[in-house]
N, C-alpha and C positions, 0 to 999 in steps of 0.2 A: 396322161392316159391315152393309150394307143388307139388308133382308129380301127376298131373291129366291128364287124357287122352285127347290128341288132335289128335287121329288117325281117321281112317275112319269108326270106329264102330258107331252104332246108338243106341239111347236110346231104351230100351226094350219097347215092344208094350203094356205091362201092364199099367194100369192107373198110371201116375206119376204127382204129383202136385208140381209145382214150384212157389215160391213167388219171384218175381223180384222187388228189390228195386233199383230205378233209382236215382242216385245222381245228384247234380247240376254241371255239367261240359259240355263243348262243345261236348264231346264224347257221350253224352246222345242220340244223333241221332242214334248211332250204336245199342243202346238197343232196338229201334223199330224193327230193323232187327233181333235182338236176339229173340224177341217174336215170330217172324215168324219161325225162325230156330228151336226153341223149340217145337212149335206147330206141325210143319211138321214131327217131330219125335215122336208125340203122347202124348206130355205133355200138361197138363192143366196149364195155366199161369195166375196168379193173379199179379197185379202190384200195388206197392206203389210208389208214386211220392213225393219226398221231395219238400219243398217250392221252393228251388233253382232250382230243376229239371224242374219245371213248367215254368221257364224262357227260357227253351230250347225246351221242348216238351210239348204237351198238354194232359190232361186227355182224350180228345176226340180221339186223335190219338192212344194212348196206349189202350184205350178201344175197338176201332174198330179192332185193330190187335189181341188183346187177346180174344175178344168176352166175356169179363168178366167185372164186375164192377171195377173201378179204385179207390184206396183209397189214400187220401191226408192228412187228418186232424185227429190228435189224439183226438181232442175235438169235433168231429162231433157226435152229439147225435144219429142221425139215424144210422151211422156206428157202433157206440158202442153198440146200442141196438140190431142191426141185427147180427153182428158178433163179434165185439170187437177185440182189438189188441192182446189179449191173444189167441183167437182162430186163428187169422191170423198167430201167431207165431207157433202154434202147428199143425194146420190143413194143413200141407204141408209136402212134402218129402225132399225138398231142398230149401234153400234161396240163391239167387244170388244177389250180390250187384254190379251193373255195370251201370255207372262208380262209382268206390269207390274213392271218392275224398280224398285229404289230410285231409280236415276237418272231413269227415265222418269216416275215419280210426282213427283219433284222438279221436273222440267221442266213437267209438267202443272199443278202447283200454282202455279208462278210465271209461267205464261202464255208460256213460250218457244215459238218456232216456227222453229227453226234446221235442221230436216230435214223430210222429207215427213210422218212420223208426227205430230210435234208441230204442224206447220202444219195438218194435217187436224183434229186434236183441238181446236185453237184456233178453227177456222173452222166447226165443226159446230154445228148446233142440234138434233141427234138424241140419244137416250139413249146413255150410255156406261157399259159394264160393265167394271170392272177386276178382274183376277185376279192379285193380288200374288204374287211369288215371290222370295225372297231369304234370306240367312242370318238366323237368329233374332235375332242382335245388331243387324243392320241394321234389321230390322223393328221392334225395340223401341227403337231410338235415338230420342231426342227430336225430331230433325229429321224423321225419317220419320213419327212419330206426329203431328207438327204438320202435315206435308203431307197426311196422310190426313184429318185433321180439316178442313183447308181444302177438300179435294176433296169430302168429304161435304157440307160446307156449300154447295159449288157445284153439288150435285146429282148427283155421280158415284156410281154404284152399285158395290158391292164384293161379291165372292164369295171367301171364304177370307181369308187363307191357312189351311191346315190344319196340324195338328201331326204331326211325324214326323221321320224321318231325313233329313239333308241329303246333298247330293252329296259334301261334304267329310267325310272319315273322322272319326268321333267327334263330329260335330255333329248336334244334334237339338233340336227345339223348334218354335215357331210360325214358319212361313216357307215350308212346302211349297205349291206352287201347287195349287189345287183340281183334282180329276180332270176329264178332258174331259167325262164324262157329267154331272158336277155343274154345270159351266159351261153346258153345253147346256141343262140343265133351268132354270138361272137365266135364260138367254136366252129360254126359252119363256115364262116369267112376264112378262118385260119386253116381249116381242113381242105379248103379249096385249092391249096398249093400255091406255089410262087406266082402262077399266072393270075391268081385272084387279086394281087396287088398291082394295079395298072401302072405302067410307066407313063409319065406325063410331065407337064411343066412344073408341077408342085411335088414331084416325087422326092421323098426324104424330108419334106417340110411338115410342120405342125401348124394347123389352123384351128383357132378357137372361134366359135360362132354362137351368138345368142339368138333365140327365136321365140316367137309367141308373146303372149301377155304375161304380166304377173298378177297374182291375186293377193290383195292385202285385206286380211279378215277384219270385219266389223264385229261379227259374232259368228257362231258355228255355221250359220246358213247364208250370211251376206258378206260381200266383199267389195272392195274398190278395184276396178280393172280398166284396161283400155280395150278398144275394139281391135283385136288382132287375131287372125287365124293361124299365123305362123307359116303360111305358105311360102312367103318370100325367103325367110330365114332357112327353112327346111330345104328349099330349092338350092340355096347357096351351099348348104352343107353337102347335098348330093353332088353338086357340080365340082366342089373342091375335092371330094373323094374320087370322083371320076377322073380328075386331073392328077391323081396319084398322091394326094396329101393324106397325112394322118389327121383325122378330123375329130375334134371334140365339140359336140353340140350341146349347149346348155339350154334346155327348153322349158319354158313356162307351160301352163296347162293348155294343151291343144288336143284335137281329135284326129291328128294326122298320124300315119304310120311312120316309124323311124326310118330315115333314109338308109339305103344300103351302104355298107362299108364305113359306118360312122359310129363312134362311141357316144352314147346319149346319156346326159345327166339330167334328170327331171326334177324341177324345182317348182315352188309355188310363189314365194315372195321375192321382192327385190333384194333383201338381205341374203336370202339363200342363193340367189343368182350370182351376186357379187362373190360370195364365199366359194361357190363352185368354179367361177371364172378364175379367181386367184389360185385355187387349188390346181386348175388345169395348166396354168402357166409354168414354165416359159413356152412361148410359141413364136413362130415367124410372122404370122398374120393373125390379127384379131378383128372380127367383123361383128359389130353390135347391131343386129337387125331387130332385136326384141323391142316391144312396146312396153317399156317399164313404167309402172305407175309412179307418178311423181310424189305422191303422198301416201301415208299410211295413218291409221288411227293409232294414237299414242298408246291406248290400252284397249284391246279388243275384249268384248264381253265373253265370259265363259258359257253363258246360256243365251238362248235366242232373246233378243230384245222385243218385248211384247208391246203391241199397240193397245193402249188402254183408253177407253172412252172417257173423255174429260181431263186426261192428263196432258201435260206439255209434250211437244215434240222433242225427242231426245237431241241433245247437242253433242256433236262429234268433234273432238279436238284432234287436229291433224298435225303430223310431223313430216318433215321432208325426208324422202328416201335417199339412200346413198346414190351418188352419180357414178354408175358403173363405167361408162365411157371415159369420163374425166379421170377417175381414179386409176385406170389402167394406162391411159395415154400419158399421164404425168408422172408415173412411177419411174424408178431408177433403172438399174441394170437389167431387170427382167421385163422391161417394156418391149413388146413386139416391134419388129422392124417396121411394120406397116399396120397402123390402127385406123380402121374404117368405121365410121358411125353412120346412122340413118337419121334423117330428119323428116318426120311426118308432119306436114304443115297443111293448114286450111287456107292460108293467104300469104302473100309475099314469100313464096316458097324459096326462091333462090337467095334473096337477102337474109332471111332468117337462117338458112343453111350456112351461108358464108360467116355469119356472126357466130353460129354454133361451132363451126370448125375452129375458129380462133380461140373462143372461150374454153373449149374442151381440150385444146391441144391435139386434136385429131389430125391425121394426115389427109384423109379424104372424108367427105360426107356425101352420102347418097340421099338426095332430097326428092321427095315425092308429094303430090297433092292428095290428101286423104279427105277432102271435103265430101259431103254426101253425094254430090253429082259425079265424083270420080270413080266410085265403085271399087276403090283400091282395097280397102279392108274387106277381106273375105272373098274378093274376086280373084280371077286367074290372070289378069293383065295389069300392067303397071307402066307408068310414064315417069321416068326419073331424070334427074340432073346430077351429074358427077361433079362435085365441087372440090377442087384441089387448090394448093397454093398458087398454081400456074394459071388457074382460070376455071371456067365452067363449061362443061360439055353436056348438051341436052340430047338425050337419046330418044329415038322415035318410040311411039307406043309399041309394046311387045309383051309377050307372055312373061310371067314371072320366072319360068325356067330359062328363057332366053336372056333376061336381065341377069340371072344368076351366072349363066355361062360366060356372058360378056364381062361381068365384074371379076370373076375368077381369072379369066384370061388376062385381063389388064393387070390384076394384082400379081399374077405370076410373072408377067413381063417386067413389072416394076421391080420385083424382088430379084429377078435375074440380073437386072441392070445395076442394082444398088447393093446387092449382097451376094457375093460369089461363093462364099463358104457356107456349107450346110452344117 
């Protein structure tokens, strides 16, 4: 998933033309809100509805919100005489496909042009931003993963999908379409023009970063978590984007704004975080700064567990969560060239970090003291030790932003020295 902006920046006030292709999925209703979000930022929006999309939203609704004519049929003689699919493909600054269904992604990847939407996509020379939406099993299917890799290689930008509940009862995972505001902010980045993608030591590289805590539910109102604000992980994501990288940030529950120039996947649990990371791969660098809960309740309660006078204290049976760092560091051909983990320790910081680096097969470990006296969790400053196979380098106390910049700088230098091809 490409690094597109989900920050609080706005689309420039100059005239921006967006062609929105709405695919046939239940998430199509979000695209109506997306029209409004784009227009309130100054964009002119034209809409193409696929035949399947018209089962979920109507041309009347899309036209009322866009204040433009809505296009539906490749073989409409009036449409072709007035504007034509070639002009639709070229007379725009950005094409957004939302929702990008599995079927639509497959057609894009294989160059089909059997309806108006696919004909426009094949004829365009403009940037294309796809917002996938589908069942998690469809998203993780090898055919879809292959299509996404092909489209990324073709230069298609992606935003999402996010983790969450599906329309189908009992279905959850990676597959929810990004929210309208997230897609609008991604469009803002792409509409900024070539100058919005900074040249830097990580230009052309893909960096996957985890940040924040995970929440493991006990019941609908209680959960197991670690004390993490996400400030360090988010700072690293911002620094990597500033260095020119395409950044995918997998974030647990935090109260921070999304970093500029970064694609953000929001998750709750360790299992969801692992799934999102695996979906985001391959990458050149993976940095695991999240404070992942080590354990989860084997079976969370569907209703709030009540404290009843005279009853026994409830017993919680815990299971170990997946080890995200180790699972990525030890995997085969899709292992990133540089895998960096974090070790939050309260004692014997460096020895524990050295042991962790070896056990997890990580290349580097960034170790820090998170004891109550350190004020690291939730604070703006950090004191870290960079543990590598060559030794340990202790950095002076500095802001988390400075730690992030220094780490990204060293990672970029390592990658340049050890991997010349992008």
